ZADO-1210 file (C-alpha; in nm, 4 decimals, padded with zeros to 6 digits):
<atoms>
<atom x="03.3811" y="01.8981" z="-05.2308" code="MET" pos="1"/>
<atom x="03.5326" y="01.7660" z="-04.9109" code="ASN" pos="2"/>
<atom x="03.4381" y="01.4403" z="-04.7428" code="ALA" pos="3"/>
<atom x="03.2016" y="01.6041" z="-04.4916" code="MET" pos="4"/>
<atom x="03.0022" y="01.7725" z="-04.7677" code="THR" pos="5"/>
<atom x="02.9719" y="01.4505" z="-04.9648" code="ILE" pos="6"/>
<atom x="02.8621" y="01.2632" z="-04.6529" code="PHE" pos="7"/>
<atom x="02.6016" y="01.5299" z="-04.5696" code="SER" pos="8"/>
<atom x="02.4591" y="01.5218" z="-04.9228" code="CYS" pos="9"/>
<atom x="02.4289" y="01.1454" z="-04.9186" code="ARG" pos="10"/>
<atom x="02.2753" y="01.1481" z="-04.5701" code="LEU" pos="11"/>
<atom x="02.0077" y="01.4010" z="-04.6641" code="PHE" pos="12"/>
<atom x="01.9397" y="01.2082" z="-04.9842" code="SER" pos="13"/>
<atom x="01.8795" y="00.8892" z="-04.7851" code="VAL" pos="14"/>
<atom x="01.6578" y="01.0728" z="-04.5352" code="LEU" pos="15"/>
<atom x="01.4566" y="01.2249" z="-04.8181" code="ASP" pos="16"/>
<atom x="01.3967" y="00.8824" z="-04.9705" code="ARG" pos="17"/>
<atom x="01.2861" y="00.7398" z="-04.6355" code="ILE" pos="18"/>
<atom x="01.0538" y="01.0259" z="-04.5415" code="LEU" pos="19"/>
<atom x="00.9143" y="01.0848" z="-04.8914" code="ARG" pos="20"/>
<atom x="00.9161" y="00.7489" z="-05.0681" code="PRO" pos="21"/>
<atom x="00.7701" y="00.6740" z="-05.4056" code="ASP" pos="22"/>
<atom x="00.5105" y="00.3908" z="-05.3820" code="PRO" pos="23"/>
<atom x="00.6635" y="00.2437" z="-05.6978" code="GLN" pos="24"/>
<atom x="00.9833" y="00.1763" z="-05.5024" code="TRP" pos="25"/>
<atom x="00.8111" y="-00.1096" z="-05.3206" code="MET" pos="26"/>
<atom x="00.8164" y="-00.3048" z="-05.6452" code="GLU" pos="27"/>
<atom x="01.1961" y="-00.2908" z="-05.6527" code="ASP" pos="28"/>
<atom x="01.2935" y="-00.5056" z="-05.3539" code="VAL" pos="29"/>
<atom x="01.6699" y="-00.4768" z="-05.3883" code="ALA" pos="30"/>
<atom x="01.9033" y="-00.6143" z="-05.1248" code="GLY" pos="31"/>
<atom x="02.0871" y="-00.2839" z="-05.0929" code="ARG" pos="32"/>
<atom x="01.7619" y="-00.1014" z="-05.0239" code="LYS" pos="33"/>
<atom x="01.6552" y="-00.3531" z="-04.7576" code="VAL" pos="34"/>
<atom x="01.9936" y="-00.3295" z="-04.5862" code="ILE" pos="35"/>
<atom x="01.9710" y="00.0499" z="-04.5898" code="GLY" pos="36"/>
<atom x="01.6266" y="00.0478" z="-04.4287" code="LEU" pos="37"/>
<atom x="01.7383" y="-00.2034" z="-04.1663" code="LEU" pos="38"/>
<atom x="02.0459" y="00.0048" z="-04.0890" code="LEU" pos="39"/>
<atom x="01.8395" y="00.3229" z="-04.0534" code="ALA" pos="40"/>
<atom x="01.5952" y="00.1415" z="-03.8240" code="THR" pos="41"/>
<atom x="01.8667" y="-00.0014" z="-03.5997" code="VAL" pos="42"/>
<atom x="02.0629" y="00.3235" z="-03.5722" code="LEU" pos="43"/>
<atom x="01.7566" y="00.5425" z="-03.5175" code="GLY" pos="44"/>
<atom x="01.5951" y="00.3276" z="-03.2513" code="PHE" pos="45"/>
<atom x="01.9323" y="00.2614" z="-03.0904" code="GLY" pos="46"/>
<atom x="02.0128" y="00.6304" z="-03.0611" code="LEU" pos="47"/>
<atom x="01.6747" y="00.7120" z="-02.9153" code="TYR" pos="48"/>
<atom x="01.6868" y="00.4085" z="-02.6864" code="GLY" pos="49"/>
<atom x="02.0104" y="00.5291" z="-02.5318" code="PHE" pos="50"/>
<atom x="01.8446" y="00.8573" z="-02.4328" code="THR" pos="51"/>
<atom x="01.5555" y="00.6632" z="-02.2791" code="VAL" pos="52"/>
<atom x="01.7646" y="00.4478" z="-02.0484" code="GLY" pos="53"/>
<atom x="02.0489" y="00.6865" z="-01.9647" code="VAL" pos="54"/>
<atom x="01.8305" y="00.8609" z="-01.7062" code="TRP" pos="55"/>
<atom x="01.8717" y="00.5597" z="-01.4782" code="LYS" pos="56"/>
<atom x="02.2391" y="00.4970" z="-01.5537" code="ALA" pos="57"/>
<atom x="02.4767" y="00.5018" z="-01.8495" code="GLN" pos="58"/>
<atom x="02.4829" y="00.1233" z="-01.8466" code="GLU" pos="59"/>
<atom x="02.1030" y="00.1213" z="-01.8720" code="MET" pos="60"/>
<atom x="02.1275" y="00.3538" z="-02.1706" code="GLY" pos="61"/>
<atom x="02.3454" y="00.1049" z="-02.3604" code="TRP" pos="62"/>
<atom x="02.1082" y="-00.1778" z="-02.2686" code="TYR" pos="63"/>
<atom x="01.8058" y="00.0062" z="-02.4074" code="VAL" pos="64"/>
<atom x="02.0041" y="00.1093" z="-02.7168" code="ALA" pos="65"/>
<atom x="02.0295" y="-00.2618" z="-02.7941" code="VAL" pos="66"/>
<atom x="01.6813" y="-00.3646" z="-02.6840" code="LYS" pos="67"/>
<atom x="01.4726" y="-00.1115" z="-02.8772" code="MET" pos="68"/>
<atom x="01.6005" y="-00.2153" z="-03.2231" code="PRO" pos="69"/>
<atom x="01.5841" y="-00.5775" z="-03.1072" code="LEU" pos="70"/>
<atom x="01.2166" y="-00.5313" z="-03.0175" code="LEU" pos="71"/>
<atom x="01.1350" y="-00.3981" z="-03.3647" code="ILE" pos="72"/>
<atom x="01.3295" y="-00.6711" z="-03.5450" code="MET" pos="73"/>
<atom x="01.1761" y="-00.9504" z="-03.3381" code="LEU" pos="74"/>
<atom x="00.8264" y="-00.8197" z="-03.4045" code="THR" pos="75"/>
<atom x="00.8807" y="-00.7807" z="-03.7783" code="LEU" pos="76"/>
<atom x="01.0641" y="-01.1095" z="-03.8107" code="GLY" pos="77"/>
<atom x="00.8112" y="-01.3213" z="-03.6227" code="CYS" pos="78"/>
<atom x="00.5152" y="-01.1535" z="-03.7952" code="ASN" pos="79"/>
<atom x="00.6689" y="-01.1451" z="-04.1435" code="ALA" pos="80"/>
<atom x="00.4723" y="-01.4445" z="-04.2731" code="LEU" pos="81"/>
<atom x="00.1451" y="-01.3244" z="-04.1187" code="LEU" pos="82"/>
<atom x="00.1898" y="-00.9692" z="-04.2484" code="ASN" pos="83"/>
<atom x="00.2680" y="-01.0968" z="-04.5971" code="GLY" pos="84"/>
<atom x="-00.0411" y="-01.3184" z="-04.6056" code="ILE" pos="85"/>
<atom x="-00.2646" y="-01.0397" z="-04.4712" code="LEU" pos="86"/>
<atom x="-00.1256" y="-00.8001" z="-04.7319" code="GLY" pos="87"/>
<atom x="-00.2061" y="-01.0404" z="-05.0155" code="MET" pos="88"/>
<atom x="-00.5532" y="-01.1242" z="-04.8825" code="LEU" pos="89"/>
<atom x="-00.6749" y="-00.7783" z="-04.7833" code="LEU" pos="90"/>
<atom x="-00.4957" y="-00.5478" z="-05.0256" code="HIS" pos="91"/>
<atom x="-00.4931" y="-00.7663" z="-05.3339" code="GLY" pos="92"/>
<atom x="-00.2134" y="-00.5910" z="-05.5222" code="SER" pos="93"/>
<atom x="00.0607" y="-00.6433" z="-05.2599" code="LEU" pos="94"/>
<atom x="00.3085" y="-00.9260" z="-05.2812" code="SER" pos="95"/>
<atom x="00.4873" y="-01.0758" z="-04.9827" code="PHE" pos="96"/>
<atom x="00.8035" y="-00.8758" z="-05.0541" code="ARG" pos="97"/>
<atom x="00.6116" y="-00.5529" z="-05.0996" code="GLN" pos="98"/>
<atom x="00.4432" y="-00.6025" z="-04.7620" code="SER" pos="99"/>
<atom x="00.7831" y="-00.6466" z="-04.6017" code="LEU" pos="100"/>
<atom x="00.9183" y="-00.3360" z="-04.7745" code="MET" pos="101"/>
<atom x="00.6196" y="-00.1229" z="-04.6660" code="ALA" pos="102"/>
<atom x="00.6617" y="-00.2237" z="-04.3010" code="LEU" pos="103"/>
<atom x="01.0376" y="-00.1719" z="-04.3135" code="LEU" pos="104"/>
<atom x="00.9817" y="00.1743" z="-04.4574" code="TRP" pos="105"/>
<atom x="00.7301" y="00.2655" z="-04.1869" code="ALA" pos="106"/>
<atom x="00.9665" y="00.1534" z="-03.9103" code="ASN" pos="107"/>
<atom x="01.2582" y="00.3348" z="-04.0725" code="ALA" pos="108"/>
<atom x="01.0451" y="00.6508" z="-04.0765" code="THR" pos="109"/>
<atom x="00.9677" y="00.6099" z="-03.7060" code="ALA" pos="110"/>
<atom x="01.3376" y="00.5512" z="-03.6358" code="ALA" pos="111"/>
<atom x="01.4412" y="00.8684" z="-03.8201" code="VAL" pos="112"/>
<atom x="01.1803" y="01.0764" z="-03.6369" code="LEU" pos="113"/>
<atom x="01.2804" y="00.9371" z="-03.2973" code="LEU" pos="114"/>
<atom x="01.6481" y="00.9911" z="-03.3744" code="ALA" pos="115"/>
<atom x="01.5718" y="01.3552" z="-03.4558" code="SER" pos="116"/>
<atom x="01.4173" y="01.3840" z="-03.1078" code="LEU" pos="117"/>
<atom x="01.7202" y="01.2246" z="-02.9394" code="ALA" pos="118"/>
<atom x="01.8942" y="01.5573" z="-02.8582" code="PRO" pos="119"/>
<atom x="01.5761" y="01.6778" z="-02.6863" code="VAL" pos="120"/>
<atom x="01.5251" y="01.3578" z="-02.4869" code="THR" pos="121"/>
<atom x="01.8953" y="01.3480" z="-02.3970" code="LEU" pos="122"/>
<atom x="01.8630" y="01.6971" z="-02.2519" code="GLY" pos="123"/>
<atom x="01.5523" y="01.5825" z="-02.0667" code="LEU" pos="124"/>
<atom x="01.7440" y="01.2920" z="-01.9137" code="ALA" pos="125"/>
<atom x="02.0409" y="01.5148" z="-01.8344" code="TRP" pos="126"/>
<atom x="01.8263" y="01.7635" z="-01.6421" code="ASN" pos="127"/>
<atom x="01.6090" y="01.5036" z="-01.4674" code="ALA" pos="128"/>
<atom x="01.6720" y="01.4315" z="-01.0974" code="PRO" pos="129"/>
<atom x="01.9012" y="01.1412" z="-01.0172" code="GLU" pos="130"/>
<atom x="01.7494" y="00.8004" z="-00.9549" code="ALA" pos="131"/>
<atom x="01.8144" y="00.8220" z="-00.5787" code="ASN" pos="132"/>
<atom x="01.6791" y="01.1775" z="-00.5351" code="ALA" pos="133"/>
<atom x="01.3929" y="01.2623" z="-00.2998" code="ALA" pos="134"/>
<atom x="01.1394" y="01.3410" z="-00.5749" code="ASN" pos="135"/>
<atom x="01.2470" y="01.0593" z="-00.8040" code="THR" pos="136"/>
<atom x="00.9018" y="00.8950" z="-00.8188" code="GLU" pos="137"/>
<atom x="00.7401" y="01.2096" z="-00.9589" code="THR" pos="138"/>
<atom x="01.0289" y="01.2662" z="-01.1982" code="ALA" pos="139"/>
<atom x="01.0091" y="00.9066" z="-01.3202" code="HIS" pos="140"/>
<atom x="00.6342" y="00.9381" z="-01.3843" code="ALA" pos="141"/>
<atom x="00.6823" y="01.2582" z="-01.5842" code="GLY" pos="142"/>
<atom x="00.9751" y="01.1086" z="-01.7732" code="TYR" pos="143"/>
<atom x="00.7724" y="00.7986" z="-01.8599" code="LEU" pos="144"/>
<atom x="00.4718" y="01.0041" z="-01.9691" code="LEU" pos="145"/>
<atom x="00.6823" y="01.2307" z="-02.1909" code="THR" pos="146"/>
<atom x="00.8443" y="00.9417" z="-02.3748" code="HIS" pos="147"/>
<atom x="00.5098" y="00.7651" z="-02.4085" code="THR" pos="148"/>
<atom x="00.3573" y="01.0719" z="-02.5758" code="LEU" pos="149"/>
<atom x="00.6568" y="01.1138" z="-02.8063" code="LEU" pos="150"/>
<atom x="00.6497" y="00.7500" z="-02.9125" code="ILE" pos="151"/>
<atom x="00.2725" y="00.7656" z="-02.9652" code="ALA" pos="152"/>
<atom x="00.3027" y="01.0780" z="-03.1834" code="ALA" pos="153"/>
<atom x="00.5799" y="00.9218" z="-03.3918" code="VAL" pos="154"/>
<atom x="00.3718" y="00.6050" z="-03.4232" code="GLY" pos="155"/>
<atom x="00.0808" y="00.8055" z="-03.5637" code="ILE" pos="156"/>
<atom x="00.3036" y="00.9790" z="-03.8196" code="PHE" pos="157"/>
<atom x="00.4670" y="00.6534" z="-03.9282" code="SER" pos="158"/>
<atom x="00.1289" y="00.4812" z="-03.9703" code="ASN" pos="159"/>
<atom x="00.0015" y="00.7710" z="-04.1802" code="VAL" pos="160"/>
<atom x="00.3183" y="00.7258" z="-04.3840" code="HIS" pos="161"/>
<atom x="00.2438" y="00.3535" z="-04.4157" code="LEU" pos="162"/>
<atom x="-00.1135" y="00.4212" z="-04.5249" code="TYR" pos="163"/>
<atom x="00.0108" y="00.6533" z="-04.7996" code="ARG" pos="164"/>
<atom x="00.2389" y="00.3802" z="-04.9253" code="LEU" pos="165"/>
<atom x="-00.0454" y="00.1291" z="-04.9272" code="LEU" pos="166"/>
<atom x="-00.2821" y="00.3761" z="-05.0907" code="HIS" pos="167"/>
<atom x="-00.0246" y="00.4560" z="-05.3570" code="GLY" pos="168"/>
<atom x="00.0220" y="00.0876" z="-05.4340" code="ALA" pos="169"/>
<atom x="-00.3549" y="00.0439" z="-05.4813" code="GLY" pos="170"/>
<atom x="-00.6750" y="00.1851" z="-05.3348" code="ASN" pos="171"/>
<atom x="-00.8344" y="-00.1491" z="-05.2567" code="LYS" pos="172"/>
<atom x="-00.8096" y="-00.2644" z="-04.8958" code="GLY" pos="173"/>
<atom x="-00.5488" y="-00.0121" z="-04.7768" code="SER" pos="174"/>
<atom x="-00.7231" y="00.0699" z="-04.4485" code="MET" pos="175"/>
<atom x="-00.8133" y="-00.2932" z="-04.3752" code="ALA" pos="176"/>
<atom x="-00.4535" y="-00.4002" z="-04.4380" code="THR" pos="177"/>
<atom x="-00.3188" y="-00.1267" z="-04.2109" code="LEU" pos="178"/>
<atom x="-00.5561" y="-00.2182" z="-03.9270" code="ILE" pos="179"/>
<atom x="-00.4727" y="-00.5881" z="-03.9566" code="ALA" pos="180"/>
<atom x="-00.0991" y="-00.5168" z="-03.9496" code="TRP" pos="181"/>
<atom x="-00.1360" y="-00.2870" z="-03.6496" code="LEU" pos="182"/>
<atom x="-00.3351" y="-00.5481" z="-03.4602" code="ALA" pos="183"/>
<atom x="-00.0917" y="-00.8323" z="-03.5275" code="GLY" pos="184"/>
<atom x="00.2242" y="-00.6310" z="-03.4641" code="ASN" pos="185"/>
<atom x="00.0718" y="-00.4671" z="-03.1568" code="GLY" pos="186"/>
<atom x="-00.0239" y="-00.7966" z="-02.9943" code="LEU" pos="187"/>
<atom x="00.3146" y="-00.9583" z="-03.0521" code="LEU" pos="188"/>
<atom x="00.5190" y="-00.6435" z="-02.9914" code="GLY" pos="189"/>
<atom x="00.3507" y="-00.5866" z="-02.6551" code="SER" pos="190"/>
<atom x="00.4554" y="-00.9293" z="-02.5343" code="GLN" pos="191"/>
<atom x="00.8113" y="-00.8845" z="-02.6612" code="PHE" pos="192"/>
<atom x="00.8310" y="-00.5509" z="-02.4797" code="SER" pos="193"/>
<atom x="00.7208" y="-00.7318" z="-02.1619" code="TRP" pos="194"/>
<atom x="00.9973" y="-00.9906" z="-02.2020" code="ILE" pos="195"/>
<atom x="01.2658" y="-00.7317" z="-02.2827" code="LEU" pos="196"/>
<atom x="01.1806" y="-00.4986" z="-01.9936" code="ARG" pos="197"/>
<atom x="01.3071" y="-00.2761" z="-01.8337" code="PRO" pos="198"/>
<atom x="01.3326" y="00.0132" z="-02.0769" code="PHE" pos="199"/>
<atom x="01.2923" y="00.3180" z="-01.8538" code="PHE" pos="200"/>
<atom x="01.4237" y="00.1666" z="-01.5320" code="GLY" pos="201"/>
<atom x="01.2190" y="00.1953" z="-01.2139" code="SER" pos="202"/>
<atom x="01.3847" y="00.4030" z="-00.9396" code="PRO" pos="203"/>
<atom x="01.3808" y="00.1257" z="-00.6786" code="GLY" pos="204"/>
<atom x="01.5108" y="-00.1571" z="-00.8982" code="LEU" pos="205"/>
<atom x="01.8660" y="-00.2402" z="-01.0011" code="LYS" pos="206"/>
<atom x="02.0087" y="-00.1922" z="-01.3479" code="VAL" pos="207"/>
<atom x="01.9943" y="-00.5142" z="-01.5527" code="GLU" pos="208"/>
<atom x="01.9485" y="-00.6162" z="-01.9128" code="PHE" pos="209"/>
<atom x="01.6470" y="-00.8403" z="-01.8419" code="LEU" pos="210"/>
<atom x="01.4383" y="-00.8973" z="-01.5335" code="ARG" pos="211"/>
<atom x="01.4958" y="-01.2232" z="-01.3481" code="GLU" pos="212"/>
<atom x="01.1312" y="-01.3160" z="-01.4130" code="ASN" pos="213"/>
<atom x="01.1303" y="-01.1936" z="-01.7735" code="ALA" pos="214"/>
<atom x="00.9425" y="-01.4976" z="-01.9047" code="PHE" pos="215"/>
<atom x="00.6898" y="-01.5120" z="-01.6221" code="GLU" pos="216"/>
<atom x="00.3450" y="-01.3756" z="-01.6942" code="GLY" pos="217"/>
<atom x="00.2328" y="-01.1732" z="-01.9944" code="THR" pos="218"/>
<atom x="00.1858" y="-00.8114" z="-02.0846" code="PHE" pos="219"/>
<atom x="-00.1895" y="-00.8581" z="-02.0907" code="TYR" pos="220"/>
<atom x="-00.2006" y="-01.0054" z="-01.7422" code="GLU" pos="221"/>
<atom x="-00.0159" y="-00.7034" z="-01.6080" code="SER" pos="222"/>
<atom x="-00.2597" y="-00.4687" z="-01.7843" code="VAL" pos="223"/>
<atom x="-00.5552" y="-00.6613" z="-01.6419" code="TRP" pos="224"/>
<atom x="-00.4141" y="-00.6472" z="-01.2899" code="ARG" pos="225"/>
<atom x="-00.3538" y="-00.2747" z="-01.3223" code="SER" pos="226"/>
<atom x="-00.7069" y="-00.2183" z="-01.4488" code="LEU" pos="227"/>
<atom x="-00.8443" y="-00.4329" z="-01.1681" code="HIS" pos="228"/>
<atom x="-00.6665" y="-00.2186" z="-00.9085" code="ARG" pos="229"/>
<atom x="-00.7895" y="00.1019" z="-01.0696" code="VAL" pos="230"/>
<atom x="-01.1467" y="00.0032" z="-01.1537" code="LEU" pos="231"/>
<atom x="-01.2180" y="-00.2037" z="-00.8385" code="ARG" pos="232"/>
<atom x="-01.5279" y="-00.3947" z="-00.9418" code="GLY" pos="233"/>
<atom x="-01.6201" y="-00.2124" z="-01.2637" code="PHE" pos="234"/>
<atom x="-01.4322" y="-00.4436" z="-01.5000" code="GLU" pos="235"/>
<atom x="-01.7450" y="-00.5536" z="-01.6897" code="VAL" pos="236"/>
<atom x="-01.8629" y="-00.1973" z="-01.7493" code="GLU" pos="237"/>
<atom x="-01.5155" y="-00.0904" z="-01.8589" code="ALA" pos="238"/>
<atom x="-01.4912" y="-00.3843" z="-02.0991" code="ALA" pos="239"/>
<atom x="-01.8300" y="-00.2924" z="-02.2462" code="PHE" pos="240"/>
<atom x="-01.7323" y="00.0702" z="-02.3038" code="PHE" pos="241"/>
<atom x="-01.3990" y="-00.0381" z="-02.4532" code="LEU" pos="242"/>
<atom x="-01.5780" y="-00.2726" z="-02.6925" code="PHE" pos="243"/>
<atom x="-01.8242" y="00.0034" z="-02.7848" code="ALA" pos="244"/>
<atom x="-01.5355" y="00.2436" z="-02.8507" code="ALA" pos="245"/>
<atom x="-01.3651" y="-00.0101" z="-03.0780" code="VAL" pos="246"/>
<atom x="-01.6897" y="-00.0700" z="-03.2698" code="VAL" pos="247"/>
<atom x="-01.7545" y="00.3022" z="-03.3110" code="MET" pos="248"/>
<atom x="-01.3981" y="00.3584" z="-03.4299" code="THR" pos="249"/>
<atom x="-01.4371" y="00.0821" z="-03.6853" code="TRP" pos="250"/>
<atom x="-01.7660" y="00.2314" z="-03.8079" code="ILE" pos="251"/>
<atom x="-01.6108" y="00.5748" z="-03.8447" code="VAL" pos="252"/>
<atom x="-01.3126" y="00.4394" z="-04.0362" code="ILE" pos="253"/>
<atom x="-01.4905" y="00.1958" z="-04.2668" code="THR" pos="254"/>
<atom x="-01.8408" y="00.3430" z="-04.2811" code="GLY" pos="255"/>
<atom x="-01.7716" y="00.6404" z="-04.5031" code="ALA" pos="256"/>
<atom x="-02.0564" y="00.7375" z="-04.7283" code="LYS" pos="257"/>
<atom x="-02.0484" y="00.5802" z="-05.0671" code="LYS" pos="258"/>
<atom x="-01.9839" y="00.8422" z="-05.3304" code="LYS" pos="259"/>
<atom x="-02.2341" y="00.8583" z="-05.6124" code="ILE" pos="260"/>
<atom x="-02.0720" y="00.9089" z="-05.9478" code="SER" pos="261"/>
<atom x="-02.2217" y="01.1448" z="-06.2056" code="PRO" pos="262"/>
<atom x="-02.3081" y="00.8435" z="-06.4188" code="THR" pos="263"/>
<atom x="-02.5101" y="00.6810" z="-06.1406" code="THR" pos="264"/>
<atom x="-02.6748" y="01.0114" z="-06.0483" code="LEU" pos="265"/>
<atom x="-02.7842" y="01.0852" z="-06.4029" code="LYS" pos="266"/>
<atom x="-02.9100" y="00.7314" z="-06.4436" code="TYR" pos="267"/>
<atom x="-03.1287" y="00.7450" z="-06.1353" code="HIS" pos="268"/>
<atom x="-03.2601" y="01.0961" z="-06.2057" code="GLU" pos="269"/>
<atom x="-03.3527" y="01.0667" z="-06.5712" code="TRP" pos="270"/>
<atom x="-03.3909" y="00.6987" z="-06.6503" code="GLY" pos="271"/>
<atom x="-03.2318" y="00.4919" z="-06.9248" code="THR" pos="272"/>
<atom x="-03.3343" y="00.6871" z="-07.2345" code="ASN" pos="273"/>
<atom x="-03.2631" y="01.0277" z="-07.0846" code="GLU" pos="274"/>
<atom x="-02.9278" y="00.9043" z="-06.9542" code="TYR" pos="275"/>
<atom x="-02.8255" y="00.7784" z="-07.2984" code="GLU" pos="276"/>
<atom x="-02.9185" y="01.1157" z="-07.4482" code="TRP" pos="277"/>
<atom x="-02.7209" y="01.2980" z="-07.1758" code="TRP" pos="278"/>
<atom x="-02.4143" y="01.0789" z="-07.2357" code="LYS" pos="279"/>
<atom x="-02.4316" y="01.1310" z="-07.6161" code="TRP" pos="280"/>
<atom x="-02.4735" y="01.5074" z="-07.5830" code="SER" pos="281"/>
<atom x="-02.1792" y="01.5279" z="-07.3428" code="LYS" pos="282"/>
<atom x="-01.9575" y="01.3361" z="-07.5855" code="THR" pos="283"/>
<atom x="-02.0756" y="01.5533" z="-07.8767" code="PHE" pos="284"/>
<atom x="-02.0006" y="01.8770" z="-07.6917" code="ARG" pos="285"/>
<atom x="-01.6531" y="01.7528" z="-07.5951" code="ALA" pos="286"/>
<atom x="-01.5728" y="01.6583" z="-07.9545" code="ALA" pos="287"/>
<atom x="-01.7051" y="01.9877" z="-08.0998" code="ASN" pos="288"/>
<atom x="-01.6082" y="02.2263" z="-07.8241" code="ARG" pos="289"/>
<atom x="-01.4894" y="02.4948" z="-08.0661" code="GLN" pos="290"/>
<atom x="-01.8326" y="02.5065" z="-08.2364" code="TRP" pos="291"/>
<atom x="-02.0432" y="02.5138" z="-07.9203" code="VAL" pos="292"/>
<atom x="-02.0920" y="02.8458" z="-07.7447" code="LEU" pos="293"/>
</atoms>
């Protein structure tokens, strides 16, 4: 086999391990495996980030190619201790290293999926109007919305992937652990994304790595101001409905009906003596299946 064939086989083998991991692999926290996941995360997010920023200018594309992996690494690094503690408290069977491996795997999955979309988003940026065109505001809004939907879809797939890893490592507390990780990483990652802006590049602003006022204000203040301009006096009602939506979502996720096992059902229907007779007869039939018609 030539070098290209060997490289392709190894590449597809690595992709297969990232996209279809064995939950038992989290117990083997080898340095080579961690480096491989980090490398896949950096390359995948970097490739996709270039296609995000290149619409504004090629220089902006290189900036975003650096900032998107940096955003992920800062979020994981600063929340590593918190995520490890939450994994041990809520899941029970996860160690600190296993929590780190699960999150690295989920981000590597998102990076691979986004990198697979890079040719599509590069074509989208190539065919978009230039930043100084007449209809640039509309084009920028559509461009921003498209990337937001793509990132949201990839985020859903990667979190489903993460839940499968957690569920495979142990059924207890998988959903609670996932929700806690999402909340912590979302809160910190939102603020880091505010500091590292711009990513898409507004049409009327110059190309730069960071804004001059990067450390002024917070992401949540900007969201509140935007909501205030949109709602115009209905902030309390909107906050109430948002809180109600969060509560209902939590009830739907955690309030599944408790399954009644056959043992419990037989016990409640027949009583103690009848249940003991049912259990003995079931064992007898299983042991003498060839003699029972």
